[in-house]
N, C-alpha and C positions, 0 to 999 in steps of 0.2 A: 740357926735355921728354925723356921716356923712352918709347920704343916698342920693341916686339919685331918685328924684321924678319927674316923667314925663320927664325924660331926663335931668333934671337940678340938679346938685349936691348942697346939702344944708348941713350945719353943725350947730348944736345947742347943747347947754347944755340941758340935760333932767333929770328930777327926775326919780329915779328908778321905781316908780309906774305909770308913765305916759303911758297910752294906746296909741297905734298907731293912733287910730281914733281921739283922742283928739290932738295929736301932729299934725296930718295933718290939722285939722280944726283950732286949736287955735294958732299954731306956724307957720306952713307953709302957712296958709290962704286959703286952698282948702276946700271949704265947701260943695261940692257935696256929699262927703262921709257923710252919715247921721248916727247919734247916735240913735239907735232904742231901743233895749231891754237891751243892756249891758250884755247879757248872751249867745250870739252866736245863738240865736233862730231865729231871723227874717232875718238876712242877709243884712239889709239896709246899713251896713258898709263894704260890700265886696269890696276889692281892690285886685290888683295883686302884689304879692311879688315874684320877680325873675320869673315872668310869671305864678305863681301859684295862684289860687283863695284862698283868706284868709279873714276871718272875723276879721277886724281890731280892734274890741272891745275885742278880746281875746288875742291880741298880745301886749306885752310891746314894746314901741318905741325902747328901747335899744336893743331888740332882732333883729332888722333889721339893725343894724349898719353895714355899708358897702354894703347893699343890694340895689336893684332897686325896687322902688314902682311905680305902675301906678294906677292912679285914673281916674274917669270919665273924668275929665278935660283933661287928657292926651290922650284921644281917639280922640279928635277934631283935625282937620287939622291945618296947620300953620296959616291960615287966620281965624280960628275960625269956619270953616264949620264943620258940623256934620260928624262924622266917619260913616262907613258903618253900624255898629250895631245901633248906635244912629238914623241914618236915617231910618232903618228898623222899629225901635220902633215907630218913628213918623208916618211913612207911614201906619202902621198897627194899629194905635191907641192903642198901647200896654201899656197905662197908664191911670190912672184916676187922683188920687190926686197927683201922682208923687213921693211920699215919698220913695217907694221901688225901684223906677226906677234906680237910680245909682247902687245899689247893683245887681239888675237883669241884667243890661247891662254888668256889670263887670263879673258876673258869666257866662253869655252867651258868652262873649268874650273869657273867659278861656275855656269854653266847645269847641268852634269852633277851638281854637288853638290846643286842644288835640284831637278833633274828628271833622274834617272838614265836614263830611257827616253823621251827626246824624239822627237817626230815630226820629219820634215824641215821642216815648216812652223814648228814651235816653235823649231827651231834657227835658221832664217832670221829669225824674229821676234826672237830673243834677240840676234842680231848687228846689228840695225838701228842701234845706236849706235856701231858700229865700221865705219869706212870702209876699203875697199881700192881703190886706184885702178889696180891692175895686173891683178887677176883678175876673173872673173865670179862669184866666190864658190862655184862648183860644187865645186871640190876642197876648199875650206875646209869646206863643209857635209859632204862625204863623209868628211873626216878626223874631224870631230866625231861623226858617226854611227858610224864605225868604233871610235872610242874608247869610245863608249857600249856598243857590242856587246862589246868586249874586256873592259870592266869587268864586264859581266854574266856573261861566260864565266868570269871569274876568281873569281866568288863561290861 
């Protein structure tokens, strides 16, 4: 199987039953993608496949053969500086324990790529597949709204 992960092409033999989340963590070595529920309920494993938000615990690694996968690590700049969405989460204190944060950031990134000017209601609707057990989502929503405004101001 050959996939491009965060802009880097990788080729590995994979067992038929290997989930993408396990391939990313155990083979590729990118551990920001978390294994939460293994049932697509929590969203902690959210990554982008060909730009689309995907829960990687429900996708077989072999299914993304030839595709482009982006993980949280792929949002950082060349020198490791935080990307715009990551910075917004930090600035707005949009995390507590941090377990859900990678999936939230990836879902939010996907949302803004599809809808650069979401309303608060659209942000909340987009996050319905990503659970956070520590926050009330307020700061997460504010971070996403701030990132959307920053992106607009940079155009």
